[in-house]
KEKE-3310 file (N, C-alpha, C; in steps of 0.2 Angstrom, whole numbers, plus 5000, padded with zeros to 4 digits):
npx = (4828:4835:4852:4855:4846:4851:4864:4861:4855:4867:4876:4869:4869:4883:4885:4877:4884:4896:4892:4888:4900:4906:4899:4903:4917:4922:4918:4925:4939:4940:4938:4949:4959:4957:4961:4952:4949:4960:4973:4973:4983:4995:5006:5010:5005:5007:5009:4997:4989:4996:5000:5011:5023:5037:5038:5033:5032:5031:5025:5033:5033:5044:5058:5058:5064:5073:5082:5073:5076:5079:5081:5068:5062:5054:5044:5030:5024:5018:5009:5003:4998:5000:4999:5012:5015:5007:5002:5009:5020:5025:5027:5025:5036:5047:5051:5060:5051:5038:5025:5015:5006:4995:4987:4977:4977:4963:4954:4947:4954:4953:4963:4971:4984:4997:5004:5015:5024:5035:5029:5029:5025:5024:5021:5017:5018:5017:5026:5017:5005:5006:5001:4988:4986:4991:4984:4973:4964:4971:4964:4964:4969:4963:4965:4964:4972:4972:4973:4964:4952:4937:4936:4929:4918:4911:4894:4890:4879:4869:4862:4849:4854:4868:4867:4862:4873:4883:4877:4877:4890:4894:4887:4890:4893:4906:4914:4908:4911:4925:4927:4922:4930:4942:4938:4935:4945:4959:4965:4979:4978:4970:4978:4988:4983:4980:4993:4998:4990:4994:5008:5008:5001:5011:5022:5018:5011:5017:5011:5005:4995:4985:4985:4998:5015:5030:5047:5060:5071:5065:5066:5059:5043:5030:5019:5005:5000:5011:5018:5009:5007:4996:4989:4988:4996:5007:5025:5030:5022:5021:5026:5023:5032:5024:5013:5019:5023:5011:5008:5018:5016:5004:5008:5017:5007:4999:5008:5011:4999:4997:5008:5003:4993:4999:5009:5026:5036:5035:5036:5040:5038:5042:5039:5048:5042:5042:5045:5052:5064:5069:5066:5068:5069:5060:5049:5039:5040:5051:5057:5049:5055:5049:5051:5064:5063:5053:5059:5071:5067:5068:5056:5050:5046:5046:5055:5062:5061:5073:5073:5075:5087:5097:5091:5093:5107:5109:5114:5108:5093:5078:5064:5050:5049:5037:5028:5022:5027:5041:5055:5062:5075:5073:5064:5071:5080:5071:5067:5079:5082:5071:5073:5085:5080:5072:5081:5088:5079:5077:5072:5063:5063:5047:5034)
npy = (5127:5138:5145:5148:5139:5127:5127:5127:5114:5107:5110:5104:5091:5088:5091:5080:5069:5071:5070:5057:5050:5054:5046:5033:5023:5014:5019:5031:5027:5020:5031:5038:5029:5029:5042:5052:5059:5067:5057:5058:5054:5054:5062:5058:5052:5060:5073:5075:5078:5089:5098:5105:5114:5111:5098:5091:5077:5067:5050:5036:5020:5007:4998:4980:4969:4959:4951:4946:4933:4926:4911:4902:4896:4881:4887:4894:4909:4919:4933:4942:4958:4976:4992:4993:4981:4980:4979:4991:4989:4977:4963:4947:4948:4952:4943:4927:4916:4903:4906:4920:4927:4938:4944:4957:4966:4964:4960:4947:4932:4916:4902:4888:4877:4871:4856:4850:4860:4872:4881:4898:4910:4928:4939:4955:4972:4989:4999:5009:5003:4991:4989:4989:4978:4967:4967:4960:4944:4936:4932:4934:4927:4913:4895:4881:4866:4854:4851:4844:4846:4856:4874:4880:4893:4906:4910:4923:4930:4944:4953:4962:4970:4970:4976:4988:4993:4994:5004:5015:5017:5020:5031:5040:5056:5060:5052:5054:5068:5068:5061:5069:5081:5075:5073:5086:5095:5091:5093:5099:5113:5117:5112:5122:5133:5127:5124:5137:5142:5133:5135:5149:5148:5140:5148:5161:5157:5146:5133:5117:5106:5097:5083:5080:5082:5092:5088:5092:5099:5103:5096:5084:5078:5072:5059:5061:5051:5045:5054:5061:5060:5058:5048:5030:5024:5031:5034:5038:5035:5028:5011:4999:4985:4975:4976:4975:4962:4955:4958:4951:4938:4936:4936:4924:4914:4916:4913:4900:4894:4895:4888:4875:4873:4871:4879:4880:4889:4903:4921:4937:4954:4970:4986:5001:5016:5031:5042:5036:5034:5046:5056:5052:5059:5069:5070:5074:5065:5051:5041:5025:5013:5002:4992:4987:4982:4972:4963:4959:4953:4939:4932:4931:4920:4919:4920:4936:4947:4958:4975:4987:4989:4989:5001:5011:5012:5016:5029:5035:5042:5034:5035:5041:5059:5065:5056:5043:5031:5019:5024:5019:5014:5011:5001:4992:4987:4980:4970:4964:4958:4950:4941:4935:4927:4918:4913:4905:4895:4879:4867:4853:4837:4831:4819)
npz = (4839:4850:4853:4867:4874:4869:4875:4888:4890:4886:4896:4907:4903:4904:4917:4923:4918:4925:4938:4938:4936:4948:4957:4956:4958:4949:4936:4937:4937:4925:4916:4919:4915:4901:4899:4899:4911:4922:4931:4948:4956:4949:4952:4964:4981:4992:4987:4981:4992:4998:4988:4986:4976:4976:4979:4968:4958:4944:4944:4940:4933:4940:4932:4928:4940:4937:4924:4909:4905:4916:4925:4932:4947:4954:4962:4971:4974:4987:4993:5007:5007:5007:4999:4995:4989:4978:4961:4949:4957:4962:4952:4943:4935:4942:4950:4953:4951:4948:4949:4955:4968:4975:4989:4995:5010:5020:5010:5006:4999:4990:4988:4980:4985:4975:4978:4973:4971:4979:4991:4996:5008:5010:5023:5022:5027:5028:5040:5047:5048:5055:5068:5066:5057:5064:5076:5076:5071:5058:5043:5029:5018:5012:5012:5002:5004:4997:4980:4972:4976:4976:4978:4992:4994:5004:5005:4994:4990:4988:5002:5010:5019:5016:5003:5006:5014:5004:4995:5004:5006:4992:4989:4999:5007:5009:5000:4987:4986:4986:4974:4965:4967:4962:4948:4944:4949:4947:4935:4925:4924:4935:4945:4946:4952:4964:4969:4970:4981:4991:4992:4996:5008:5015:5015:5020:5032:5037:5037:5031:5022:5033:5033:5030:5033:5036:5036:5048:5042:5030:5019:5016:5012:5022:5028:5038:5046:5051:5059:5068:5084:5091:5085:5084:5074:5073:5071:5082:5092:5109:5112:5122:5129:5133:5124:5112:5113:5112:5098:5092:5096:5089:5076:5076:5078:5067:5056:5060:5058:5044:5039:5043:5034:5022:5017:5014:5019:5029:5029:5037:5033:5036:5030:5031:5038:5029:5037:5048:5043:5037:5046:5060:5072:5074:5081:5095:5105:5107:5094:5091:5087:5081:5071:5072:5085:5084:5075:5081:5092:5103:5105:5093:5081:5067:5052:5047:5033:5032:5028:5035:5041:5029:5023:5033:5032:5019:5008:4998:4990:4995:4995:4986:4982:4982:4987:4998:4997:4992:4981:4965:4969:4983:4982:4975:4984:4993:4984:4981:4994:4995:4984:4988:4998:4991:4982:4991:4995:4997:4985:4986:4979:4973:4972)
capx = (4831:4840:4858:4854:4843:4856:4869:4859:4855:4873:4878:4865:4871:4889:4884:4875:4890:4901:4889:4888:4907:4908:4895:4906:4924:4924:4917:4930:4945:4939:4939:4957:4963:4956:4963:4946:4950:4967:4974:4975:4989:5000:5012:5011:5000:5008:5008:4990:4986:4999:5000:5017:5026:5043:5037:5029:5036:5027:5026:5035:5035:5051:5059:5058:5069:5077:5081:5068:5078:5081:5078:5062:5062:5047:5041:5024:5026:5011:5010:4997:5001:4997:5000:5019:5016:5002:5005:5015:5026:5028:5024:5029:5042:5052:5053:5062:5047:5034:5019:5015:4999:4995:4981:4977:4974:4955:4951:4948:4955:4954:4968:4973:4991:5000:5008:5021:5028:5037:5024:5031:5021:5027:5016:5020:5015:5021:5026:5012:4999:5008:4997:4981:4986:4992:4980:4967:4965:4972:4961:4963:4971:4960:4969:4962:4978:4971:4971:4959:4945:4934:4937:4922:4918:4905:4888:4891:4873:4867:4857:4847:4859:4874:4866:4861:4879:4886:4874:4879:4897:4894:4884:4892:4895:4914:4916:4906:4915:4932:4928:4920:4936:4946:4936:4935:4951:4965:4968:4985:4976:4968:4984:4992:4980:4981:5000:4999:4988:4998:5014:5007:5000:5017:5027:5015:5008:5021:5007:5004:4989:4985:4987:5005:5020:5037:5053:5063:5075:5060:5067:5054:5036:5029:5012:5003:4999:5018:5020:5005:5008:4989:4987:4992:5000:5013:5032:5032:5018:5025:5024:5026:5034:5018:5009:5023:5023:5005:5008:5023:5012:4999:5012:5018:5001:4997:5013:5010:4992:4998:5012:4999:4988:5002:5015:5033:5039:5031:5041:5037:5042:5039:5042:5049:5039:5046:5047:5057:5071:5071:5065:5066:5070:5056:5043:5039:5042:5056:5055:5047:5059:5045:5053:5070:5061:5050:5064:5076:5064:5068:5050:5048:5048:5045:5060:5060:5065:5075:5076:5076:5095:5100:5088:5096:5114:5109:5115:5104:5086:5074:5057:5048:5049:5030:5024:5024:5030:5048:5056:5065:5081:5071:5061:5077:5083:5066:5067:5085:5081:5066:5076:5089:5076:5069:5087:5090:5074:5078:5066:5064:5059:5041:5031)
capy = (5128:5144:5144:5148:5133:5122:5128:5125:5107:5104:5111:5099:5084:5088:5090:5074:5064:5072:5067:5049:5048:5055:5041:5027:5023:5011:5024:5036:5024:5019:5037:5039:5024:5031:5048:5057:5064:5066:5053:5062:5051:5054:5065:5055:5053:5066:5079:5075:5081:5095:5102:5110:5112:5108:5091:5088:5073:5062:5044:5032:5013:5005:4992:4974:4968:4954:4950:4942:4926:4923:4904:4902:4890:4878:4890:4898:4915:4922:4939:4946:4964:4983:4996:4993:4975:4980:4980:4988:4989:4970:4958:4941:4949:4954:4937:4921:4910:4901:4909:4925:4928:4943:4945:4963:4966:4966:4958:4939:4928:4909:4899:4881:4876:4866:4853:4848:4865:4875:4887:4903:4916:4933:4944:4962:4978:4995:5000:5012:4998:4985:4988:4987:4971:4961:4968:4956:4938:4937:4927:4937:4922:4906:4890:4874:4863:4849:4854:4840:4848:4862:4879:4882:4900:4908:4913:4930:4933:4951:4953:4969:4974:4971:4981:4995:4996:4996:5010:5020:5018:5022:5038:5044:5063:5061:5048:5058:5074:5066:5059:5076:5085:5072:5075:5094:5100:5089:5094:5103:5120:5117:5111:5128:5137:5124:5125:5144:5142:5129:5139:5155:5145:5138:5154:5166:5155:5140:5128:5113:5102:5094:5076:5079:5086:5093:5086:5098:5102:5105:5092:5079:5078:5065:5057:5063:5045:5043:5060:5063:5056:5056:5042:5024:5022:5035:5031:5041:5033:5023:5005:4995:4978:4970:4976:4972:4954:4953:4958:4946:4931:4935:4934:4917:4910:4916:4909:4893:4891:4895:4882:4869:4872:4869:4883:4877:4894:4910:4926:4943:4959:4976:4991:5006:5022:5037:5046:5033:5034:5052:5061:5049:5063:5075:5070:5077:5059:5047:5035:5019:5008:4996:4987:4984:4978:4966:4958:4957:4950:4932:4929:4930:4913:4919:4924:4942:4950:4965:4981:4993:4989:4992:5007:5016:5012:5019:5036:5037:5043:5028:5036:5046:5065:5067:5050:5040:5024:5019:5025:5012:5012:5008:4995:4987:4984:4975:4965:4960:4954:4944:4937:4931:4922:4914:4909:4901:4890:4872:4864:4846:4833:4829:4815)
capz = (4846:4850:4856:4874:4877:4868:4879:4895:4889:4886:4903:4911:4902:4907:4925:4925:4917:4930:4944:4938:4937:4955:4961:4954:4957:4943:4931:4937:4936:4918:4913:4920:4911:4895:4898:4899:4916:4925:4937:4953:4959:4944:4955:4971:4985:4996:4983:4980:4998:5000:4982:4986:4969:4976:4980:4963:4954:4941:4946:4934:4936:4940:4927:4931:4945:4935:4917:4907:4904:4922:4927:4937:4952:4954:4968:4970:4979:4989:4998:5010:5008:5006:4993:4993:4985:4973:4954:4946:4961:4962:4948:4942:4931:4947:4954:4950:4953:4942:4950:4960:4969:4980:4993:4998:5017:5021:5004:5006:4993:4991:4984:4981:4984:4971:4983:4969:4971:4985:4992:5000:5009:5014:5026:5021:5029:5030:5047:5050:5048:5058:5074:5063:5054:5069:5082:5075:5069:5051:5039:5022:5013:5013:5008:5001:5002:4992:4974:4969:4979:4974:4983:4995:4996:5008:5001:4993:4988:4991:5006:5010:5024:5012:4998:5010:5016:4998:4993:5008:5004:4986:4989:5005:5005:5008:4994:4981:4986:4985:4967:4962:4967:4957:4942:4943:4951:4947:4929:4926:4925:4942:4950:4946:4957:4971:4971:4972:4987:4995:4993:5000:5015:5019:5015:5025:5039:5040:5037:5026:5022:5039:5032:5028:5038:5033:5040:5051:5037:5025:5012:5015:5013:5026:5029:5045:5050:5054:5063:5073:5090:5094:5082:5086:5069:5072:5072:5089:5098:5113:5111:5128:5128:5134:5118:5107:5113:5109:5091:5090:5097:5084:5070:5077:5077:5060:5052:5061:5055:5037:5038:5044:5029:5016:5015:5016:5024:5030:5031:5039:5030:5038:5026:5036:5036:5027:5043:5052:5039:5035:5051:5066:5078:5073:5085:5102:5108:5104:5089:5095:5084:5081:5066:5076:5091:5082:5071:5086:5098:5104:5105:5086:5078:5060:5049:5044:5028:5035:5024:5039:5041:5023:5022:5037:5030:5013:5007:4992:4992:4995:4994:4981:4985:4982:4989:5004:4995:4990:4974:4962:4973:4989:4979:4973:4991:4995:4979:4982:5000:4994:4980:4992:5002:4986:4980:4997:4996:4995:4982:4987:4974:4975:4968)
cpx = (4836:4847:4858:4851:4848:4861:4867:4858:4862:4877:4875:4868:4878:4889:4882:4880:4895:4899:4889:4895:4908:4904:4898:4913:4926:4923:4923:4937:4945:4941:4946:4961:4963:4958:4958:4947:4957:4968:4977:4981:4995:5007:5013:5006:5001:5007:5001:4986:4989:4999:5006:5021:5033:5044:5033:5034:5031:5030:5027:5037:5042:5052:5059:5064:5074:5076:5076:5070:5081:5078:5073:5062:5055:5044:5035:5025:5019:5013:5003:5000:4997:4999:5007:5020:5011:5005:5004:5021:5029:5024:5028:5035:5048:5054:5055:5058:5042:5027:5019:5008:4999:4988:4982:4974:4967:4951:4952:4949:4955:4958:4969:4980:4993:5005:5014:5026:5030:5033:5027:5026:5025:5021:5019:5016:5019:5021:5020:5005:5000:5003:4990:4981:4987:4989:4974:4969:4965:4969:4960:4964:4968:4963:4965:4969:4978:4969:4966:4952:4943:4935:4930:4923:4911:4900:4889:4885:4872:4862:4855:4852:4866:4873:4865:4868:4883:4884:4876:4886:4898:4892:4885:4894:4903:4916:4914:4910:4922:4932:4926:4926:4941:4945:4937:4941:4957:4968:4974:4983:4974:4973:4988:4989:4981:4988:5001:4996:4992:5005:5013:5005:5006:5022:5024:5013:5012:5016:5006:4998:4990:4986:4994:5009:5027:5042:5056:5067:5071:5062:5063:5047:5034:5021:5010:5002:5006:5020:5016:5004:5001:4986:4991:4997:5007:5020:5034:5027:5021:5022:5027:5027:5028:5014:5012:5023:5017:5005:5012:5019:5007:5003:5014:5013:4999:5001:5012:5004:4993:5003:5008:4995:4992:5008:5021:5036:5035:5036:5037:5041:5038:5043:5042:5045:5044:5049:5052:5064:5073:5071:5064:5066:5065:5051:5044:5041:5047:5053:5054:5051:5055:5048:5059:5068:5057:5055:5069:5074:5065:5062:5047:5050:5047:5051:5058:5064:5067:5077:5077:5083:5098:5097:5092:5104:5114:5110:5112:5097:5082:5067:5056:5047:5042:5025:5027:5028:5038:5049:5060:5071:5078:5067:5066:5080:5078:5067:5073:5085:5076:5069:5081:5086:5074:5075:5089:5085:5077:5072:5067:5060:5053:5038:5024)
cpy = (5133:5141:5143:5142:5127:5122:5125:5117:5104:5104:5105:5092:5083:5087:5083:5068:5065:5069:5059:5047:5049:5049:5034:5027:5020:5015:5029:5033:5022:5025:5039:5035:5026:5038:5054:5062:5062:5061:5058:5060:5051:5058:5063:5056:5059:5073:5080:5079:5088:5100:5107:5108:5110:5101:5087:5084:5067:5055:5039:5025:5011:4999:4986:4973:4963:4953:4945:4934:4923:4916:4905:4895:4888:4881:4894:4903:4918:4928:4941:4953:4970:4986:4995:4986:4975:4981:4988:4988:4983:4966:4952:4942:4951:4948:4931:4915:4909:4904:4914:4927:4933:4944:4952:4963:4968:4964:4950:4936:4920:4906:4891:4880:4870:4862:4850:4854:4867:4881:4892:4908:4921:4938:4950:4967:4983:4996:5004:5008:4992:4984:4986:4980:4966:4962:4964:4949:4938:4931:4929:4932:4915:4901:4884:4870:4858:4851:4850:4842:4855:4867:4880:4889:4901:4911:4921:4933:4940:4950:4961:4973:4975:4976:4988:4998:4998:5002:5016:5022:5022:5030:5042:5051:5063:5058:5052:5064:5073:5064:5065:5080:5082:5074:5082:5097:5097:5089:5099:5111:5122:5117:5118:5133:5134:5124:5132:5145:5139:5132:5145:5153:5143:5144:5159:5163:5149:5134:5124:5109:5097:5086:5075:5083:5087:5091:5092:5102:5104:5101:5087:5080:5071:5065:5058:5057:5043:5048:5062:5058:5054:5050:5036:5021:5025:5031:5033:5039:5027:5016:5000:4988:4973:4970:4973:4965:4951:4952:4952:4939:4930:4933:4927:4913:4910:4912:4902:4890:4891:4889:4875:4868:4871:4873:4880:4882:4900:4915:4932:4949:4966:4982:4998:5012:5027:5041:5043:5033:5041:5057:5057:5053:5069:5075:5073:5071:5055:5042:5029:5013:5001:4990:4983:4979:4971:4961:4956:4953:4942:4928:4928:4924:4913:4923:4930:4944:4957:4970:4987:4994:4992:4999:5012:5017:5016:5026:5039:5038:5036:5029:5042:5053:5067:5061:5047:5033:5025:5021:5018:5010:5009:5001:4990:4984:4979:4969:4961:4956:4948:4939:4932:4925:4916:4909:4904:4895:4884:4869:4856:4842:4830:4824:4818)
cpz = (4846:4854:4864:4877:4875:4873:4886:4895:4889:4893:4908:4909:4904:4914:4927:4924:4923:4937:4944:4939:4945:4960:4960:4954:4951:4937:4931:4935:4928:4914:4914:4916:4903:4893:4897:4905:4919:4931:4942:4957:4955:4947:4962:4976:4990:4993:4982:4986:4999:4994:4982:4980:4970:4977:4974:4958:4951:4943:4940:4936:4935:4935:4931:4935:4943:4927:4915:4906:4910:4924:4932:4941:4952:4961:4966:4976:4980:4994:5000:5011:5007:5000:4990:4988:4979:4966:4953:4950:4962:4957:4947:4939:4936:4951:4951:4952:4947:4943:4956:4961:4975:4982:4996:5005:5016:5015:5004:4999:4995:4986:4985:4980:4980:4976:4979:4969:4978:4986:4998:5001:5013:5016:5026:5023:5030:5038:5051:5051:5052:5064:5071:5061:5060:5076:5081:5072:5061:5047:5031:5017:5015:5009:5008:4999:4997:4985:4970:4971:4976:4979:4985:4997:5000:5003:5000:4990:4992:4996:5007:5014:5020:5007:5001:5011:5010:4995:4997:5007:4997:4986:4995:5003:5004:5002:4988:4981:4984:4977:4963:4962:4962:4950:4940:4944:4951:4940:4930:4927:4932:4947:4951:4952:4964:4973:4973:4979:4992:4997:4997:5007:5019:5020:5020:5032:5041:5041:5031:5027:5029:5039:5030:5033:5034:5038:5043:5046:5031:5018:5011:5017:5016:5027:5037:5049:5054:5059:5069:5079:5093:5091:5083:5081:5069:5074:5079:5094:5102:5112:5117:5126:5128:5127:5112:5107:5111:5102:5089:5091:5091:5077:5070:5075:5070:5055:5053:5058:5047:5035:5038:5038:5022:5014:5018:5021:5024:5032:5033:5035:5032:5034:5031:5033:5034:5032:5047:5049:5039:5041:5058:5073:5078:5078:5092:5107:5104:5099:5093:5093:5084:5077:5070:5081:5089:5079:5076:5092:5098:5104:5098:5083:5070:5057:5046:5038:5030:5029:5028:5039:5035:5022:5026:5035:5023:5013:5001:4994:4990:4994:4989:4985:4986:4984:4995:5003:4993:4983:4971:4966:4980:4987:4978:4979:4993:4990:4980:4988:4999:4989:4983:4996:4997:4983:4985:4998:4993:4992:4982:4981:4977:4970:4965)
residu = (MET:ASN:ILE:GLY:ILE:LEU:ALA:ARG:TYR:LEU:VAL:LEU:VAL:VAL:ALA:ILE:LEU:VAL:TYR:ILE:GLY:SER:CYS:SER:SER:GLU:VAL:MET:TYR:SER:ALA:GLN:ARG:GLU:GLY:ILE:ILE:ALA:ASP:ASP:TYR:ARG:PHE:GLY:ASP:LEU:TYR:ARG:LEU:ALA:ASN:LEU:PRO:GLN:PHE:LYS:ASN:ARG:GLN:ILE:PRO:CYS:PRO:PRO:ALA:MET:PRO:ALA:ASN:THR:PRO:ARG:LYS:PRO:VAL:HIS:PHE:TYR:ILE:ILE:GLY:ASP:SER:PHE:SER:GLU:PRO:PRO:ARG:VAL:THR:ILE:ASN:ASP:LEU:PRO:VAL:GLU:ARG:PHE:HIS:ARG:THR:LYS:TRP:ALA:PHE:ASP:ARG:TRP:VAL:GLN:LEU:ASP:THR:THR:LYS:THR:ASN:ILE:LEU:VAL:ILE:GLU:THR:VAL:GLU:ARG:HIS:PHE:ARG:ASP:GLN:PHE:GLY:LYS:HIS:ILE:THR:ASP:LEU:HIS:VAL:VAL:PRO:ASP:THR:THR:LYS:ALA:VAL:THR:LYS:PRO:ASP:THR:ARG:LEU:THR:TRP:GLN:SER:LEU:THR:LYS:GLU:LEU:GLU:THR:LEU:PHE:SER:ARG:ASP:ALA:VAL:GLU:GLY:ARG:LEU:GLU:THR:ILE:LEU:PHE:PHE:SER:ASP:TRP:ALA:LEU:TRP:PHE:LYS:GLU:LEU:LYS:ALA:TRP:LEU:THR:LEU:ASP:TRP:PHE:GLY:ARG:VAL:ASN:PRO:LYS:THR:SER:LEU:SER:PRO:ASP:GLY:LYS:HIS:LEU:LEU:TYR:TYR:PHE:ASP:THR:ASP:THR:SER:LEU:HIS:ASN:SER:SER:PHE:LYS:PRO:LEU:PRO:ASP:SER:LEU:LEU:ASN:ARG:TYR:ILE:ASP:THR:ILE:ASN:VAL:VAL:ALA:ASP:ARG:TYR:ARG:LYS:VAL:GLY:PHE:ASP:GLN:VAL:TYR:LEU:SER:ILE:ILE:PRO:ASN:LYS:THR:SER:ILE:TYR:ALA:PRO:ASP:MET:GLY:PRO:LEU:PRO:TYR:ASN:HIS:LEU:ILE:GLU:ARG:VAL:GLN:GLN:SER:PRO:ARG:LEU:LYS:VAL:PRO:ALA:ILE:ASP:ILE:TYR:THR:PRO:TYR:LYS:ALA:SER:ARG:GLU:PRO:LEU:TYR:GLU:ILE:SER:ASP:ALA:HIS:TRP:ASN:CYS:ALA:GLY:ARG:ALA:ILE:TRP:MET:ARG:GLU:VAL:THR:LYS:VAL:LEU:ASN:ASP:VAL:GLU:VAL:PRO:LYS:ARG:GLN)
# end
């Protein structure tokens, strides 16, 4: 076999492997863990979109929020939350509790509560997703309060309809193109060209990737969900009292339901948008002050873990420059307030 034919077969094999990787998130994530391809989020989710070199910063996990020898209370701590509470941002090593269980929004989980322990639930959401989460009936965490009973789960056998939906999601053009871009164009050499293009677009035309925004002083890269007033998630989208009250009523109903199935206490935690802290005056409309209005409402019957107030009072950076999530200082404030709640929990003696 001559070299030309061998080269063609080699290119064909590589192309097939790349395409297989682009068709499966699990294959791609496994390749990232093994270092075969670059992690496209290694410099932050906002840099991943904007590719502006001045906002490039490698993401480094924060150290545990408490010493390893910290006494643990007989408390089981549960969260229904988004990416702010996912590992490694929050783990059992950050909390003075015996057990930590996280349920991701929109991913059903079934748990049994240990009634010999104190069970605490925190419903956590970033500000931009507040309307999405509390605009519907929340059933993400399913509870069997009696630990002597088997957990009953719904029939999860594949149907033709569910299989078709899974295949459509797996092989959709946008999903495959997104994974192909990750595999082919997020290595360090490719990022150099993307950064050059992004810098020239900003310098010559004053534009950034439409899924991001710059704060008026140019110091902060922000997520377009927070700044685009045409979207209901925006920090600047008007929020009438009538609608706010509907969301608060939902919170109260959800908390009451979880207390009835066995939780000793339920708390609400709303993480501020980066825009709400760094650029609350940048919108064409006023900031809607969603967090303050929820937490200060006499209608709210659920205790809130307030980090908006200490965030506004802080003079140090609280968010990653290249990411919409908090940095270690911002995370430390949330962990401090959560730990206060846990330390104040009275643990009754139970038979």
